[in-house]
N, C-alpha and C positions, 0 to 999 in steps of 0.2 A: 504494500500500500504506500503510494507516494503522497506527500503532503502538498496542499495547494500553496502557491507562491504569490498569486495575485487574485484579485476579484474575478478575473477572466476565467479562473478555474472553477467557479461556481456556476452551474448551468441548470436549466430545466424550470419546472414550475416553482413559483415563489409567492410569498405574501408578506404584508407588513406585520410586524409584531413589536409594538412599542417603537423604540428607536432602532430596531434591528430588522433585517430581512431574513425570513424563515424559508429555507429551501426544502423542497420535498426530498431531494436526493443528496446525500452526503458524498462529496468527491473522494473521500478516503475509504469509508466502509461500505458505500453504496446502499445504505439503508434508505428506504423510500417512505418513511413515516413522518415527514416534516419535523425531524429532530435536529436539523442543522441550522444554526443561527449565525448571521454575519452582521457586524456593525459596519455600515457603509462609510462612516466617517473615520473611524480609527483603524479599520481592517481586522479587528479582533474577531475570532470566530470560535464556535464550540459546537460539538455534536454530542447530544445526550444519548445517542444510541451506543457509541463506543467510548463515551466519556473522554474524548480527546479534543484538542483545539490548538490554537496558536494565533499568530498575527500575520496577515498577508499585506503585500504592497497594494495600495488603493489607487495608484495612478498608472498601473501597467496593463495594457492589453485592451481595455474597453473604456476609454476616456469619456465617450458620450454617455455610456451607461452609468459610470461613476458620477458624472455631473448631474444627471437626472435624479439619482438617488440622493445626492447631497442636497439638491434643491427641495426634494420632498421632505427630507428629514431634518435639515439644519435648524428650522424654526423650533423644533422640539427641544433643542438644547438651550434655547433662550428663554423658555417659559419659566418664570419664577413666582407666579401668583396662581391661585386656583382658577380653573377655567369656568366660564359661564356656559355650561353645556346646553345646547339647543334641544328642543323636543324632537323626537323622531317617531315615525310610524312603524308599527310592526308589519312584517311581510304578510301575505295572505295566510290565514291560519284557520284551524278548526279545533273543536274540543278534543281533549286527550282521548286516544283510543284505548281499548283494554290492554293492548300490548305495551303502549307507552306508560299507562298507569301501573302495570306490573313492574316495569323497569324502575319506576320511581319508588314504588313500595319496597322493592328489594334494597333500596338505598335509604329507607327510613322516611320517605316522603309520602304521607297518605293523601287521600283526595282532598281533605279539608286544608291541609297545608299547601298543596299544589294550587288550590283556588286562591288562597291568601297571597301567594307569591305571583299569581297571574300566569302560571305555566300553562301553555297551550301547545298544540302540535302544528308544525309547519305543513301547509297544504301540499298534498302530493309529494310528501317527503317523510322519511322515517326519522324525523328529528323533533326534539322538544325545544320550543322557544322559551328562553329565559329573559324576561324584561328586566332592564336595569332602571331603577327609580332614582332620580337625582335629588339634589338638595331641595328643590322646589316641589317635589312630589310628581314631577312629570317623568315620562319615559324618555331617557336620554340615550339609550343604546339597547341592543338585544344581541344575544348569542343563541345559536341553535345547535344542540348536542345530538349527535346520532345515537339512537338507542338500539339499533340493530346492525348486525354485521352485514346485512344485505344492502345497507345504504352505501352507495359509492361516494368517493371523495374523502376529504379530511374529516376528522372526528368533530371539529367545530366549524361552524360558519358564523359570521358576525356582520353587523351593520357596517357600512363603509365609513372610512375616516378613523380618527383616533378612538381607542376604546377607553372608557372611564373605569374606575374601580367599581366592583360590585359590592355594595355595602348593606349590611343588615345589623340592626333593624332599620336604621335610617342615618342620614348624614348629620351627626352631631358630635361634638367633642366628648371624649370619655377618658378616664384615667388610664385604662388599658385597652389596647387594640390587638386582636388576634389577626394575623396576616397569613393568608393561604394562597394557593395557586388559582383554583377555579371556582366558579359560582356554586357548583354542587358541593364542593368542599366547604364553602362558606355556609351553605344551607345546613349541612350536617353538623358543623361545629356550633352554629347558633342554636339548632334544635336541641342538641344534647348538653350544651353547657350554659346557654343563655348569655354568652359573651358577645360583646360588640366585635363584629368581624368585617374584614375587607378582603376581597379577592383581587389579586394582581392581574389575572388573565394570562398568566404565564409564569416563567421562572425568573423574571427580571423586574426591576423597578424602573420603568422609563422615567427620564428626568422630568417630563411634563406632568407625571403623576405624583412626583415627590411632594409638591405643595399640598395636593389633595390629601395625601396620607398624613402628613404632619399636622394638618389643620384638625384632624380627628383624634389625635392622641396627645395626652398631657405628660405622661410619665413612663409608661411601660408598653413595650411591643413584644408580643410572643409570635415568633415566626415559625410556621409549620409548612414546609415544602414537602413534596413527595420524597420517598426514601432515596430516589436516584439523583437527588439534586443537592448534595452537600456543598459543592463549590459555589453554586448559585446563592445559597443561604449566606455564605461568608461574604460574597460580593455585595449583597443587599445590606448586610450589617455595616459595611464600610461606607455605604451611602447615607446612613442615618446619623444624626448628630449624637455626640457622646452624652448629651444631657439625658437621653432616653435610656432607661434600663431595658436592655434587649436580651431576650431568651430565645435560643434556637432549640426547637424540639426535634429530636431525631426519631423518625418512625421506623418500625420494623421493615426489613427488606420486602419489597413487593406491595407495600401498603400505601394508602393515601388517607387523608382525613375522612373522606366519605366512606371508604371501605371499612374503617375502624368502627364507625357508628358510635355507640355509647362508650366504647372503650377509649375514646379520645380523652375522656375526663381523667383517666388515670395518668395521662402523660402531661397534663397541664399543671 
C-alpha cells in the first residue's frame, strides 16, 4: 500500500463533512465506506477504516480542484460567533413504517419518543429522517439514516450546506454537556441519562461549530466517541479551552453510545 502525496491522489465520490472532504474510497486501503477524510486547507488526512493518515501536498496535481475546495471551505475557518441558522424544509416524507419502527425500538426509541422527536420516514427510501431543532425552535437541518441494508448509498444523507449540532433537549447553557458523534447516539444518551447532549455529526469538531458548542456548556464536557475513534477524541480535546473540565469516555470495542443503551450510565 503506497501513501498519497498530494490531493490529486484522492479520487472518486466525495462529500462535505464539516471543514473536511469525506471520500468514499481510501487510496491506501481501498475501503469504500466513506471512512477517509481530507482537510483541503492543511492537507491532513485520516482513514478510520485502517486507522492511518498523514499530510499531503495541497498545491500539487489539481490546482483548480484545490482552489474550488478552498473557496468552499475557507469561510468556515473564520467563523467565531454562533450562526443564525435559517429554517429548512424536510424532504418528502411519510409516517414511520413497521420496519422503521422496529429498527428504532431495537435502539430504545419507542413510538411515543419517535413522535416527540419528529422522526419520520423519507418517501420512497429506507431511511429515517431526523429533524434538527435550532435555538428558535425551528427546523434548521435534517439527516436521514438508512435503517436497512437494502438501501443503496451512504448510511446518512443530510440537508445541503453546513450541518449544525444536534442538541437535546434544547439549545440552552448547562453546567455539563455530553458530546457524541451522531443524532441516534444523542437520543440514546439523553433517554437513558437525562443529560444535556450535543451530537457533532461526525468524529471532528468543525471550527464553525466550536462557538455553538461552547455557548452551551459552562464547566464540564464529557466526550463519548465510538470505540474506533481514540485519536479523534484527543484532537477535539485540544480544540476546547482549558477552563473546561473535559472527560473522555472510552467505550468497549465495537460499541457506540446507542448500542450500549442503559449501560451508558455506568460509564459516565
